[in-house]
Phi, psi and omega in degrees: 000132173261108183250145174209096181285072189228352185296320185295308184284326173303351187260358184282143183293317177248125187280127183270173188216166190219153177279160175233017170241192188283001177298140181304138176264125177295153173272135171243072189294325189286345179244011182292131184286146178272092186287146178281170177286150181210167171080206190300338181285350172270002183264182180048044184087358174088168181239116179245352171068235182266015180312140179084351176246167182301159185248159175204137174258127182251152171226013180214151191289337179294312178296311176311307186297317186300307184291314183300316182289333179288323183082186170062049188196150167256119187241125174260131184251120178301158176303143179142168179256131182244119179275130196271187007286138175251110178266138184246131178282211181245155182057064185224133171245133177235117190229123188270143162289165176296134186086012177270118184240128167263113185261142172277129183287182183294333175226133180108187181260159166293310175216145195226122169252116185227106184067018182286150184235128174059077186233126168240132175239119187215153177046056184224148171254135177248112185261113176284169184272349178121137184273130182218155181277065177218171188270112170208204186256170176276159182302307179227126178227151179237117198214164173052062171065029164297140183223147179058085180226131173241116173253122194217138177046054172245164188232113178239126179214156178054044171295143182297306172266322179196164180281311181210115179251150179226112188218176171058061173056026170282163200197158181044074184239132174241124171255124184214142175054048187238147182246124170251133182196167175234147180243196177292347179284353180252137183241358178178173179056050186262062185257109197280314192217123178246129178233105180100116189260354183209146179281354181256005179268074192283352178286358170284344182303140178085355189235188178062041169284108181230147165243141170232122186216152180049044180248156189228114166274114188259186181303151182093335181281132192251316182217180177058079186228042007255178166252133193233135167235131179070320187285159159269111184242128172258110190254096190223141178059037178253169183239131177236103176222024176298117179300342184266357187290128171265328165203161182255280179273131178236130179258118171244209194308128176054022172290144184228096189238132175254111183248103196228124173059043174264168180240123180240119179226128172064035176253163177294304185223128172293316188224142181233126182263107182258096192257358184296332183271344179148182194288137171272139175284310166198157175212077188276112177274123181231115177044042176274164177255126185230125178227128181058028172284120191287325183228081183300144181229131183277340182090183185208139177075179171254113185286170181294163173256127185303143175279354177246173181253130176208135181279141180223146182279140175294132181233039192274348170238165181294318178301315175297319180296316180294324183286321176291324178302318189290316181302315180301307180305319182286324192251341182283148182108198181271072191247008178277159184291167179287151165300146179273191182266158182290135169263135179257135180246129185219137001277168182271148165224185185300334177249010186236039176295147178321120172263116180292127168290353170303329181291349179295326184283332185228014192292318181296338178282315194281341174258002170060056174273110188268162178299339177269009185267357179289132187294125179240010188292145175300335182292339185292332192290324187282003177288144182273165185288349177258021190295151183226142173237128183233128177302142192280344176282349193277342184299106175082007174256151176230129173256131183290130166124183190266121176289161172221155177228123184244120185282134181229172175088172192273342176282147177282150174288342182233097185225168179243137191209148176273158172306137177082003185240163185272143167284167175275119183306143177211165179213161174243134172277125177263121182242140169072023168213186188247359183173194182203161171227168179214136182232156171091010184280144170296160176309128178095347171265135184223163180251133181215133178277120175227100186066246182247025184238139179247115184262143172242120189206176169133186181239128172307129179298147180303318181266015173295139186295135174294133179150189182264137180249110173265110188255155179223129179259129175231135173295154171240158167082018177246161171297317176238115177273152175256153178226146169228143184240168169193185180221129171250111183270117174272122177252168183287160184301332177262014173096001182287146186235130179305139175300329184283334184298322183288337176285342179273341181257100181244162168306149176295342181238118179295334175293343181274345177309130182082355180271160186220156176222101183252136177232104183290130189260358177231157179284313178294152177224120187236350175212153179246151179229133169234154183235134174224102184076239174249024180255116168271129175258128184242127180236155176090013181202156185234019184271173174297144171246150182233117167271123182234154180260181193301325189265012176088013185277136182295126170265313172205161185223134173253114192297319181208122185273153167273187178299332173214110185227162185242153174225125175269116177283146191281343181199173175291150173144188187256146185225158171248124182248103185255126168234109186074228176256020179242158178213143174240136169267126188230130180252126178248120182251000000 
């Protein structure tokens, strides 16, 4: 499989950036991308959480426990510490504001899924009581045949028995963009994640299908990242750099583990083959990056091939591996933005019910938009740049009042994409109108009306002209129609950018042109960067320079710099500039 898990992050309007040394990485919660669901949680009918049910915002533990246990709800959790255990029912989305913490009591779990079905948990911190060598429960647990669970952008630390375990025939689980760690509050048994809790639990056969991607096992974790019995587990594009690790992934009885394109740095063992309990089905190491791993392990057997489509980042070189590492360090954990305030639309029609802007932060999770849902059909390539999509119900109908368009989805309305690659899908909720049209898209990108939502998706044609495409979405069938605009910048398959394209993508405020915000990511400084508009001037080095986006994808490379050289960035935003082993994070406005 040729994977490139870059569509999601490549769609973000502002390129985020990351430190590449051991210097602490600052959190940028307000700009963290809303990555789409991928992996096993998209199987078995998919995972939609509380989609289709009412929303509620809670600010006290009694309400949180009551709504979570009852299920059939989208629950937003206000900042504060909520003492568990919180039991979670079925058909639930639980999404935290920044600063929302679920705490583990002295005995029991912080949050427990037991027989729960169709659950999404995002943007929360789970604070354990401290790991100690005694018998208790995990900080967050998925147990007793829970199915279709997506745990995304959470931070779990100091779990009493473990941080997060998946046991007892639970199934179709994805863990993504999550951070696991232990602090000084833990004194032993710092074993993070168990999948399959016993060698005698043969009823787990055929279950425990789990995907873990873009997750960080940080300092304090000693073992179980994860330890697997019986399950089919896809461990992909993760970061393992705990200085305390004795081993990372452990394969035990009948484990079938696909360990793919991960980054292992400074650990004792990337993989441990534990055969004392019985034969291992497979623990296949595929295209991983290992640096300073004390005891390399080649793996055993041929692992399963996933039943889903999921893109993965190449980590075949140090530069690529470090870029993935930096991205995970920046975005793993509770880094998503807060849900917004409710917007009221007047007058209302059957398609214009009040749309909560909070769904901007969670819509891709609650409607279960997977990374494979981006349209990639060959027929889309034939569409012209002036493609239009109109709801069939819009013909001849007029809705009295003013229409609105509300942006949703993880894809940005201003994004950059290579020829022949898919954009990150996004959509507008159409209210107070009967449909919508779009003009100005590059060849291969189309607008499609689905219910009351207007989706922008597709694959840029291989021969699409390089440059910036300014598109406009317009509602139809309203007394006063609404418009929204954006820009899709097409770059060449080899990263080339048309000279004219940079002039088309300007900051929304001309007063900001030429302003800079430089954040040095390393303590030592051997090269300097200054910014004038979108021109970076690099001084103090003659090495090659690499300009990367937040996922570590190469935007441009200057083979050999002079003592003072210039690099032009394609658009306003944040970038990662790497020269040798040093990096600068640069914001261009």
